[in-house]
C-alpha angles and dihedrals in degrees: 000000000000090000092051092048091049091048092050093048092044093052091046091052091046093052091047094052102032097086090051091047092053090047091049092050092052092047093048092054093043094052089061096051130096132323134289115286116255117260127229129249109289089211089071092061123088126220121321123218112208110204121200114189108204132183112181093334099144091130096061111013095096092055091051094050092045090051090056094048090048090061122102100267118237118243091248092053132238138242123207112213120185118197107208095203118197091325124177093187135059097276091128094052094048092048091052091048089054090054103259128135108245132212113191114209123186115177117137093186098054105044108150122114090244091069092053091050093048090054092048095046091051091049094048094050091055084078105076092204091065108099099176142003127225127200122215123173118239095244092056140104123196137212116260091250094051098108096039093049094047092047089050091052092052090047087056090060103266118162091201137359137209123187129198111292109208138182114249095197095044093139090064094049108026097161092050087050090053091054092048093047087059095044101037102034116016097044097047088046090054093049090049091053090053092048093246130136103271100211134241120275098193095247129062096018133125142195130209120237093246090059096048092046093050096037113029116209099259099145108135109176124103086257094048091156092061091043093051093047090057088050089052096050093047088052091053100258128126138203120224125213112237099199092171093080140031149197122218131205134167122254118224116287098205130063092235094053092046091050091051092051096044093047091051094048098043095038088052091050090050090053091050090049090053095045104035108029096076094052092043090051088051089052090053092049089052090056099259097142096182089073093062096083098046087049091050091049092053093046092053104087120217105285098252091048090047090052092047092053092048091051090055090052090047095057095047107101098239110111100207094056092038088058091050092049092050091052093045091050089051088053090053088054091050090050093053093045093048090048091054093046095051103035105059099261119183130225089261090058091055092046090049091065087080090070094051095109090058090048091053091048092052091049092051090051088060092063095105091051091046091053090050090049091053092068116117093237094050111133126218110261120201114239115232109255126231110259 
């Protein structure tokens, strides 16, 4: 009886994690292949609108805006538009002082980030000289070539763009940095090598006018970037990875803030898996191959959760599924190592791998909060910023 129960649980765990394992294997291989694609000529791109959604960001909004103005400006020009969204501080005033255009939005009923972006995109496209809009979070700084590189990608025909999204306080959170190097750099790089749409990471992305006009930004979940990317792919559009530039933002410095952010992200992904996976699977069965990758992305659990599930399969006394779990865990290790080798990891990042078991345990302890955050009526909650 115990053997049969272990076999049943092992097979269930295998079936639940196998799609993610296959996705992870393809992404690991792809991240090691080739070089970044060449960009176009930035002179062929019109004006860029850089949108900065900001909710109570008075402490850092000026630095973000100044970082954008310090960039090499693209030939077509750039506008910086800050959306002061339901702010109770002086975010708007500080953004104006830094030189940005400011839209003030007060709507206590519609509070998600998606609403702020929809307002800003609509406003930006009223200017016919704007060819594309970029999104940069308010706690972010950008590389000096950010605007030029993004303009060059649009000049090369991109529908959407996503640059590298890095951690600015990586030395304080090296293991978190390792996880984000895999998610924000290695995986988009792999999708780019395969010629797939690379996804939207919520910060450091951009959309061409033709996309926004045909597909308004009406994503409303707490992971509106993921939701909108699925909308894009199903409509036949793709996002390119612009590895030549990057944005940087700090991850939370307290356990409470990190828990809030992780629960929101992973709960939102769980909701999207529940709501979108069936229709994406139906697309695949109808022969719409472009839906394969978004489906694979949704089926790949966050890395710590994926590892936790595989460990459960590994300890169940059923040799066939134990063998699978051992191989899948080895693949996770290969994915992390390849991400570090190809993404500019520091010595601290390598040393941090020793604390990975504790990181997995903390992530699994968040499961109740993640399940709560996956509810349809879950509101976006601002993560406390590092001081």
